[in-house]
N, C-alpha and C positions, 0 to 999 in steps of 0.2 A: 504494500500500500504506500503511495506517495505521501510524504509528509514534509513539513517545512519546520526548521528549527532556526530561530533568529535570536539575536541578542541586541535588542534595541537600546539598552542602557546598561550601565554597570550593575551587576547583581540581579539582572532580569533576563529570563529566557522565555521566549514565546514559541509555543508548539502549536502547529495547525495541521489538520488533515482536511484539505480542501474538498469541496463536494464533488468536483470533477473526478478526483481519484477514487472516491467512494463508489461512484456509479460504474466505473470501468474496471475496478480491481477487486481484490479480496475484501470481504467485509470484516476480517479479523486481523489484528496486528499484534503479535506477541513478541516482537523484537524489542528488547528493553532499551530505555533511554536513561542514562545515569546523569544525575545532577550533582555537582560538587561545589564545595565551598572551601577555599584555601587548600585545595588538593585532596580533600577528603570527601568521599561519597556521602551525601546526606539523604538522598531520595532516589528511587528508581521507578520509572514508569514500567510496569510489568505486563500490562495488557490493555488493549483497546478493542472494543467490539462494536459493530454497527448492526442493529436489527431493523430490517425494513418495517415501516408502518405506513398506513394510509391515513392522511389527514383529511378530515371531513369539514365541510361547511354546513350550516344549518339554515334552512329557509322555512319561514312560517307559512303553512297552508291555510291558516285562518288569521287574518290581520288584527283581530280583536285582542287587546291586551287584558290580562288580569292584573288589577292593581291590588297591592298587598302592603300592609304596614308590617315592617320587620324591625329588628334591633338596629338596622342601618337605614331606617326611614322608609319612605315609600319606594317600592320597586314595582316595575311594570314588566311583565314577561308573558310569553305564551309557551305552553308545553306542547303545542300542536306544530311539531317541527318535522321537516323532511331532512334526512341525513344524506348528504350528497358528497361523493368522493371529490376531493379538490386537487390533491397532488400527493406525491410520494415523499416521504422523509424517513428519518431513522430515530430510534431510541439508541442512545450512545452511552456506553459505560467505559470509563477510564479508571484504571486501578494502579496503585502504587505500592511498592514495598517500602516500609519505613523502619526506623530504628526501634529499639525495644524500650526506650526510656523517655522520648520526648512527649510533652503534653500537647494535646490537640485542642486548640482554642478558637474563639471567634465564631464565625458563621452567622452573625446577626444576633437577634434577640427573640426569645421565645417565652415560655411560661413556667418551665419546670426547674429552673435554677441549676441546670447541668453545666458545669464549668469545663471539665475535661471530657472530650468526646471519645476518648479511647474506649473501645468496646461498647460504643453506643451507636444508635441509628438516629438521624435527625431528618425529618421531612421538610424540605426547603420549599415552602409555599407561603403566599401572603394571606393573612387573615387577621382579624382583630386579635391583638396581643402577640402577633407573630410578625417579625421583620426578617425576611430571609435574604441573606447576602452570602453568596458562595465564595467567601474569602476565608480560607483556613490559615490561621496563624499558629506557629508551633514554637516550642523551646529548643528545636533541633536545628537552628540556623536556616530554616526555610519556611516559606509560606506558599500557598497555592490559590490562585484566583481562576475560577472557571468563567470563561468569557461566553456566557449564555444567559438569556433572559427567560428560559424555560423553567417550569417547575422541575425539581430533581430530588434525588434522595442521596444523602451522605451516609456511608456506613463504615464502621471500623471493626475489625476482628483481628485481635492480636497485633501482628506487625504488617497488616495490610489494610489499606483504605481504598474506598471506591466512591466515585460520583456517578450516579445513573441519571442521565439527562433524558427527560421524557420525550422531547421532540427537537430535532436539529437537522440541518442540512449539511453541517460540517462540525468538526470539533476544533475548538480553540481554547487554550488555557495558558496561563503564565505561571512560572515558578520564580519566586523571589528568594534571594539568599542574602545573608548579612550576619554581622556579629551579634545582633541583638534583635529583639522584637521591634524596637524603635526603628531599626534599619528596614525591617520588612514592611512596616506600616508606611514608611516614607516611599518605598518602592511602589506600593499600592497607589499612593497619591500621584506619583509620576506617570502612572498609566491612566488613572481615572479622574484626575483633577484635584487641586488643592481645596481645602475647606474654605467656605466663604467667611467674610468678616461681618459679623452681626453688629447692629448698632449698640451703643453703650446701654441704652435703656433695657435691652433684652436680657441683660444680666441682673436686673433688679427683680423685684417681687411682682408676680403676675397673679391677679385675683380672678378666679373663674368659678362657675358652678353650672350645673344643669338645672335651671337656666334662669337668667334675668329676663323679665317679661315685658318691660317697658323702658322707654328712654328715661323717664323720671326715676325709675329704680336704679338704673346705671348711675345717674347723677347723684342720687341719695347715698349709694354705697361709697362712691368716691368721697363725698362729703363726710361720711362716717370715718373714713381713713384720715382725712385731713384734720377734722376737728379733734380727733384723738391723737394726732401727730404720729400715726403709724406710717412708715414709709411704704410707698407703692409706686409702680411705674406703668402698669398696664391693667386694664380691665377687659374682660372677654364677653362678647355676645355669642352664646351658643345657639344651637339650632332653633327653628321656628320663629325667626325674625320676620318671615314672610306672612302673607295673609293666609287665613285658614283654608286648607285644601290645596295649597299651591306649594307642596314640598319642593325645596331646592331652588325656588325662584329667588333671584339675586336682587330683590326689591323688598324694602321693609314695609310692614303693615302700618299704614298711616294713622290708624286709630291708636295704636300703641306707641308708635314712634312718629309723631306728627311732623317733626322737623329734625331729621337726622343731622344735617350740618350744624344746627344750633347745639344739639347734644354733644357732638364731637368737639365743637369749639369750647364748650364748657369744660369738658374733660381736659382738653389741652390747656385751658386757662389754669387748671389745677395741676398742670404738669403731669398728666396721666395720658398714656397712649391708649388707642382703641384697636382691639383685634376682633375680627368677625369670622364666624364659621360659615364656610361655603361647601357645597356638596356637588359631586359630579352627576348624581341621579336627580332627575327633575320630574315633577308631576306632569303627566300627559296633558293636564288642563292648563299648564302654565305657558306664558308667552315665550319664556326662555326655551322650553322644549319645542314649541312650534317653530322657532327660528332654526333650531338644529334639524328638525325633521324636514323642513322645507328645503334645506340645502343638502340633505343626505349626509349629515355629519354625526349621526348617532352610531354607536356600536349596534350590530345586528341583534334583533330580538331582545331589545332592552330599552330602558329610558335613560341611558348613560351617554354622555358625549364621548366622542372618539378621541381620546387623548393622544393616540398614536398619529393622528393627522394634524399637520401644521395649521391648516385652515380652521379646523375645529378648535385647536388651542387658541388661535387668534380670536375667534368668535366668543369663546368662553371668557377670555380676558376682556373683550369689549363689553360683554354683559356685566362683568364684575365692576368695570369702571363707571358704567352709566349712573349708578347711585352709590355704591359702597365706597369705591376709591375716590370718586369725585367729592364725597362728603368729608374727606380728610382722614379716612381710615389708615392706620399705620401698619397693620399686620393682618395676614390672612391665616385662617385655620382650615386647611384643606382636609376635611374629615372624610372618612370612608374612601381612602385612596386605594383600598383593596376591595373593590366593589362587589365581588362575587362570593362573599363568605357567609351568605344567609343560610345556606344549607348546613353549615357548621354551627352557626349561632342560632340554634333553635332546639327545641326538645327538652325533656325533663332530665335526660341522662347524657352525659358527655360521651361522645363516640370514642372508640379506640383510635389511636393516632393514625393508623393506616387508613381507617375509614374516613376520618376527617379530611385527610389528604385527598382521597379519591373523590369525595363529594364536591369539594371546592374545585378541584381540577375539572371534573366533568361539567359542572355548571359554568365555569369560566370558558370552556371550549365551545359552548353554544354561541358565544358572542365575540371572542377574541382569537386572533391568530395563535395557534398552539405554541409557536416558538417564543412567545412573549407574555406568557401567563403571569410572570412575576413582576413585570416592569411597568404596569399601568401607572403606579404612583410616581415612578421616575419621570415619565413623559409629562404627566400632570404638573409636576414641580418644574420641569424644564420650561413648559409654556408660561407658567406664572413668572418665573425668573426672567426669561428673555424679554417678554413684553413689558414687565415692570421696569427693568433696566432701561429700556428704550423710552418709556413714557413718563416715569417718575424718578429721575436721577437724583433728586434731592433727598430721597429716602432709601435706605438700604432695604433690600428684600428680607422680609421675615415671614416664613411659611412654616407653621406648626402642622405637621402631617403625621398620620397614623401608620403610614406605610412608606417604605423606601426601598431602593435597590442600589446596586453598584454604581457609584458615581454621584449619588444624590447629594453628597456633602458639598458639592460645588454650587448648588442652586439656592443658597440662603435658607436652608431647611433646618428645622428643629424636629427631631423624631421623638415620639413619646410612645409609651408601652401599651396603650390601649385601655380597654375598660376592665381593669383589674378589680378585685374585691377586697373588702376591709377585713383582713385577718393578719395575724402576726406571721403566719407561714408565708403568705403572699409577700409581705414586706421583706422577709428573709430572702426569698427567691429574687425579688426585684434588685437587691444589692448585686447579686451574681449577674443578672441580665444587664445591668448598667455597666458593670466592669467589662462584660463581653462586647458591648457596643463600642467601648473605647478601644478594645483590641481589634475590632473590625473596622476601625478607621472612621467612626462616626463621632465627632467631637462634641456635638450638641445634642444631648439626650436628656429627657426628663420623664416624669410620670405624674399620675394623679395623686397628689399628696392626700393621704387619708383613704385612698382607694375609691374607685368610682362607685361601685355598689357597696352599700353599707348594711342594708337589711338582708334577710333571707327571703327569697321570693316565694312566699306562700300567701294565698289570697287573704287569710285572716290577718296577716301582718301588713299587707298593702291596702287593706280596706276594700278589697274587691269582693263583691257579693255573688259573683258568677261561680257557681259550684263546679263548672266545667274547666275553670282555670287550672292549668298544670304549671308547677314551678319550672323555671328555666334554669338549666344547669349552671350558667355563668353568673346568676344573680344570687350569690350565697355569702353575703357578709355576715359577720357575727353579732351585729349590734342593731337590734330592731328598734331601739329608742333613739338612735342617732346621738345628737349632742346632749340629750338628756341622760345618756348613759355615761357614767364616769369612766367605764372601761373603754368606750370609744374615744372619749376625750384624751385619755392617756395614749392610746394608739395613734391618734391624730398628731399629738405633740411629738411623739417619737418619729413619725413619718416626716413631719415638718422639719425636725432637727436634721434628719437625713437629707431632706430637700435643700436645706440651707447650704449644703456642701456638694450640690450637684451642679453641672454646667449651667442648667436653666432651672429656675426656682418658681414653681407653679402649683397652685392649689386648685383642685377641680374634683367634681363628683356629683352624684345624685343622692336622693333619699333624705338628705339632711343639709342644713346650711353650712357654709364654709368660712364666712367672714370671722376675723379674730374675736370680735366681741360676742359671737355666738357661743364661745367657750368660757365666758365669764367676764368679769370686770377687773379693773386694776386692783391688785392685791390678791386675786384668786390665782392659784398655782398654775392652772392650765393657761389662762390668759397671759400671765407674766412670762411664762416660758415661751409662748408663741411670740410675744412682743420682743423679748430679748434676742431671739434668733433672727427675726426679720431685721432688727437693728444691726446685729452682727453681720448679716449678709451685706448690708450697706457699708459697714466699716471695711469689708474685704473687697469692695468693688474695684479699686485700682489694681489690685492683684488679679481679680477675675477677668477684667477686661484685657489685661496684659496676657493672660493665658489664651484668650480668644485670638489675640494678635499672633502669639507664638504658633497656634494651630494654623492660622491662615498663611503666615509668612514662611514658616519653617517646618510645618507638619508635626509639631510637637503634640503629644497626647494631652488631653485635659483631665479626664477621669481615667486613672491609670491602675491597672493591675500591679500588685507589688512585684510581679515577675519582670516588669519593664525596667524598674530601677534597681532591683536587687536580684539579678539572675543567678548570682553565685551563692545565695543564701538558700540552702535546702529547705529550711523551715517554712519559707513562703510558698512552696509549691502547692500545698493543699489549702492555702488561706484564700478564701473567696468571700469573706464577710468583712474585710478591711480593704481599703484602697487609698491611693494618693490622689488628692486634688491639686494638680500641678506638681511642681518639684518639692514643695515645702510641707504640705499638710497631710498627715496620715489620719484617716477618718475611720472610726469603728462604730457604725450605727448600732443602736439597741433594738433588738427585734424579739424581745420577750417581755411580757407584762411584769411589773414590779409592785404596782399599787392596787390596781383593780382588774377584775375579770369582767366578762359581759354581765349586764344587769346590775352594774355598780357594785358587784360583790368584792369586798375587801380581801386583798391577798395578804395573809399573815406571813411575812417573811422578814429576813434579817437585813443584811447590808444591801444597798443598791449599787451593785458592782457589775462590771463586764470584763471578761478576760480579753486581753489584748496582747498580741505579739509585736514587739518593736524590732525591726530588722537590724541585723548587725552591720558594722562598718561606720555607724554614726551614733552619737548620742541623741536623745530626744527630749523635748521640753513639753510639758503639759501646757496646752494653749491657755488654759484658764488660770492656773496657779503659778505657772512658770517653773514648777519643780522639774529637775533634771533626772533622766533615767539613762542607763547604759543600754546600748543597742545589743541585739542578740538575746533579749530577755523576754519572758512572759510575765505580765503583771496583772494584778486584779485592779482595774482602773475604776475610779469613782464614776458612777452613772446615775446621779439623782435626776429627778424629772426635768430639771432645767438645763441639762447638758448631756451630750453624748461624748465619749472619749475622743478627743482630737489632740494630736501631738505634732510638734513642729521639729523638723529635722535640723540638726546642727549645721551651721553655715548658711541657713536660709536668711533671705532678706525679703521682708514683706512690706509693701507700701499699703498704708491704711488711710481711710478717709475719716474725717470728723463725723459727728452725728448729722446725717442728711436725710431728707425725706424723698428725694428722687435722684436718679443716677446722674443727671446733668447739673446738679446744684452747684458743684465746684468745678464744672467742666472736666471732670475726671481726675483732677489733680489731687494727690494725696496731701495730708497734713502731717503725716508721721511715717517714718521709716523704722521698722523694727529689725534689728540685727540680732540673730540668735548665734551667739558665740560658740566656739569649740573647734572650728576649722575654717579654712578659707571658703568664700562663697561669692556668688554673683547673682544678679537678677536684672532683667531688662524691663523697665517700666515703659509702657506704650501709651502715647497720648495723640489724639487727633480731635476733630470736631465732634465725634461721637455719632454722626450720621452722615449720609451722603457718601459719595465716592471720590472726594478730592484726595483722599489718601493714596489713590491709585496714581495720582500725578505728583506724588512726593509730599503732600501736605500731611505729614505725620512727624512725630518726634519719638525717638527711642532714647531713653535715659538709662545708661548702663551703670549700675551700682556694683562695686567690687569691694569685698571686705578682705583685709589681710589680718589673719589671726596673730601672726608674729609681731606686726606693727600696731595692732589694735587700731586700725585705721580704715575708714570707709572712703573710697574714691568714687568720683562721678565723672562720666563723660557723656556727651550728647551727639546725636546725629539726626539728620532730617530737617525739613523746612518748616514744620509747624511751629508757630511762634510761642515760646514760653520764656519766662524770666531766666536769664543765663545763670543767675545765682541759685535758682530753684530752692526757695526758702521752705524748708520742712524741718520738723523736729526729729532728731535721730535718737532712738532709744536702744540701748544695748541690753540684751537679756543674757545673763550669765549665771 
């Protein structure tokens, strides 16, 4: 079989089996390809096989749609379809022999908290709570990127791994090699594009819930933050902003939002940005749908716009601009970007993983080309980004999306983990999934703080009198009384403390309110813990914004597995409930209750502690007390309700802001530089206008801080054209 092996860049090998060779030659290739790093074999392709398949298209023989309300809103479909052969393609399997010791990491974000995929199978398909990215990162000096947009299955058995691609006309994959996981991720960026630079406000606090119902409610919530002096940078309008019966229409209901530009202006006056949820599926009664239908720009057999088509993407953007963007909206929330997961998100019982994979794939095949079942969200984001960049250059693209694929990091996207439920076990698994997203090259990841679903879906708990109602498998939180349950309040606080140290800090969910004052008043332990952490987030903003710049400019990870910075420390191999936020902060979220169980039941326990491992090679400082610990040690860290264990690495230099209420209050400039002594260190502070794209033309400033332990001296140097005071007046505080 003819194949091509190219080396487009250092540390990158591209292997292809073009379709022309597949049709004319053998459908199996067992000739090995060895991949080496520094003269040592790290990986070997041991088999490639192509199995012929017939790709079908589906035509409706009855044009009448069935309209149905689902977990993903209104869907329109017909099950009266003719199955027509379209063309021939292949199911492709590529297998590799690997070493016996490396960890198999990455592959996107799922639900089960699996960290190391050795001897595991993962189904790579897009669905709510699943972000499939076929990029495998390892501790064995290599990574693999499968260059396909098809659904596929990854499997690992002992020292052999395989990717089975459901539909392809050719095989294309990359092998990346390097000294570290960091090197491998940077290779990924060289092929797929560097992460975008988000605006400064996006690193502040984002308040959301399912859902705010009027323009006045949005204004009142923001007023509640400002009168209480709680920092905030963005408020979110979730679904159903449209008129009743017009699901997905990108126009607001004038009865509930009589003057959207005025509402947005009031939010902006209070230094708060506005994010709006938009959907790719539209009611067949809506004018938006009619425009797409008239021009033939819908996916077949659906009420979804065809994101794979450039003209359809342009029309979708045009509709978004007519009212939403023209009113001053600052960010979009592209929900349901994996639009064929309804067969999975239904029923009383959760299907087996292979069955979930099959039903989503089969439903998707009715409307999408089989080779691209995983990439709808990628093209959706591409259309938003390219059109926004052209039409609104004064604002950086911000797109919160529930699904993504290889390369989506270049399109101004924030990925979030979908509609998770409020349990401590979910919180524990989310820590793992966030770490995996960092390993997969996705710098901006977040979640629904507090869990989306809070109650258990039983008709008696939801006030439903319909005896035929059956509980839904995914609606199974532990707290039927919401914020009136002290057990939930404690879980929410722990989740928010975790969220404080995520790349993006966002509260969202259904079943119960989410604003800080819903958890008490000043002096109440839950409220005070929430308030202190939102303020801590704003203290850290100069550091966090600089991390975003490091990701954009240099491909540096934001949320980091301990394996990235401490690959020689054997103790960190199995640790997936701690991580680094940038180079300085080690975060150990609390994911067990210490005060209350469900129904406000008091937990009779002793110390509020959490076991933490501090990697060797550096000393560590407790962020709160300043107490110093030696590296390479396990400690029982204090974990009262108002804090989770956070430690600062020796040699760290952290720029901090004074107390501010929104991200641009001091134009991003820090008031204080904290130097954690013990060894030499450096940090690059990044400054620019905070929004717009002038930084691409050199309007930014990098301030390099360098600390010499021997001289006990902090030095500063600057580069870039963004104007700042050359003296750069800040207070320097040394922690020793």
